[in-house]
Phi, psi and omega in degrees: 000316180301318180297320181295319178296318179299314180296324178295318179296318177300316180299316181295319178299313180296322180294316180294317181298324183270011182304136175288112183274351188300328182283348180263346189257127175235143179242199359280169177247123181284328182221159176295332177298329177295326176296314181300317179301321179293318179300316185287348175296328180254325186255105182274070187236007185302314181297321176303306186297321183285001173247017181259161176293329178297327181273313185278337190055032176219150175272186177293162173298126183285130191277333184202171176090199188302324185251026183307132178086354182260157168245124182239151178175189182304329184295331187225017175249176183245147179224177180248035169252260175267018164079299183198155179287319185305131181074358179238020191307312187302331178277311183295320187279008170296345175251016174277150180276041180212180181240127166091018177283087185266334181198190185291353180274000182304134182268107182282000180259000182271103186298327183295347178270003172290134178263094178291328188292324186299332178262339191239342182289148187235014177286335185081001183252001181278126180221147173273145174289128188300336185235024188241033173055040174091358180286146179290156177300151186296334182270007179288133176273097185298322181294314179298319180296317181295321180291339186270355194302147179196198178297144179302139178250174174302325180298317179299308183291318185293334182303332174254313191281335178278339186240022180296147180089006175104007179179177184296123173068012186299307189279300195279321183086320177258010175228114178202183187293346177293345181273357174296321180212068188279156167282163176301332180290330178283311177208115186296317184294318181277322186278326181260318186261357178059039174293148170245161188308316185290343179300327179255323192268338187281149176222171181296162176062032178065014176281143181241127176278153177159158184275071180271178179301319179295320183297314185282340174287319183270340185073027182229156176060023172289163180224135178212175180304326186290351172299330179247319185266104186241149174080193181279091190266354179265156178280341181257131181299324183295327177286319177297330179295336179285339191296339181281344183226352182234124179292150179306317183300330183298321179269329190262359171235077183294331180216153170232178188054052187286329182246307179263132177291159178238150181283132181237354180210133179220113184251100180289340183293341180270352181296151177089352180287141181277080175216164185290147171300142182229156178226160177270187185297336180266004179087009179277136183295127179247346171212136175219134178301325182291326191236347178098208184261148179228156166232144182236151176222154180228152185049057188276132170282127182298162168269138185247136178207158174293141185206128180251016179094000179233163177210151173272120184266133174278110185271158175302126181096351177294140179290136178279128184243349183230164179290332174241121184273122176271109185286337173210089182285114181293141180261147180131152176202182186297337181267352183278115182293344181262002183254152176226164175280119182241156176266144180220154162271127176262112177264127182239156178183184172233138182216167187297145188214136177268106186288344179275308179278348174062045171215162180292150182262139169258103180269155166278123179259316187255143173096188185300127181079358182287159184300326183291348175256323188258336188053036181241102183295325182296310181294315181297323179289321179299316180295313183296317182290327174296322180298321181269003174076031179240148179291142175240129186284342186093001178243140179234123171239184179226144183223149181282142180227159176227147178216133182260127179244115182302142178253114181233344182255178184066042175292128182274158171303154186304324183286354177251011179293163179302132180275152183309315187291344178289338179245336185238168172078210189295338179256026181307134178093350180298316180255315184239132175271094186296324180293321178296334178276357174108001178275134177286333176204171179302120182300339177294338179281348180253026176080023176082014178272116198279310178200154177053031177077005179231163176284092190218000000 
């Protein structure tokens, strides 16, 4: 009886979610905020949405540890792509689920500025203006979009997450436009099983699970294969023995950026040089006066490291202590019982640095006085650092940085998983550097005992 009631409730939820809204919506709408007001007349979800990471670009208040009492997220951390949101809001917030986040004065309590359409419209014609702080493009038919709303599709999620960082596949490597309609070889879950993003990532109250900057700082709300695949799921004992020390993704995502290349190097120190824009053999930009030099890779073998679900985040204003700044140092090692070997995209680059104050610079790139207009690092840095409330010495140098991006998508069919010999045996080290991971020798030579004297 309980099972029947559960299935009935699931059916009712899906039916309500898939409700044809066209008969409830009347226009015209003068502004996108008017659409939101209409949505909220029936859907009392404003408070839910305004407490999500998608809205705040911050995670929950961290309860303990290094960042106790802080909220961290895209809104206030630094990266090695376009560096930081602060002072660059109108450009960065074109992917915010809201309208009008132009600067630090944006009011996060105004419900009418929630953009319901970006996640729910189904015409496929809804687009945000790239430089207008989240406002829709002028040619968007708001009435048609409002009438079309339904459950979020890959198109809804992908419009931001597949093209983050300024282009297709730039940031993540395992998220790009090939996932709109992938073959099973590109991504088994989406291509064979027809999974959609919300099948794994959605949670109640509009909360979204995933390994974001906030998640890895707090060690909470991460998402991995083990959320669904639990226990000894392989038919062979030797494979199950790996589960205590090797993440599912490590074997089942042998490569990422399978169709679209991903950016792996961004050198801001080369920006501003008077030379021609250049592209590689695949047409990917390798030099731009505005942004510097880039390198791209395709069919990328991940970088492997121990990871326990947390990372130390290099925050704006943190003192630089090494020649290469690790913007999110993954935590875990061979002795950590909670860590496993996980795959990552390693993003490397060079970015502005204040050699006097010994911290990374947050420059204004976009807008009045921004680097993309003036090509003046001193002025752009002065504006940006004032915005984040930090002293600027007036000197700009450049320093190398690294950033780790978890690889969870582009799961291959089982017969294309990493083969034993790629990590062990005569070709040891081809894929995984076991010594760098803390093993004195190939664990297969010790009878399959993986680490710390246990099968781990």
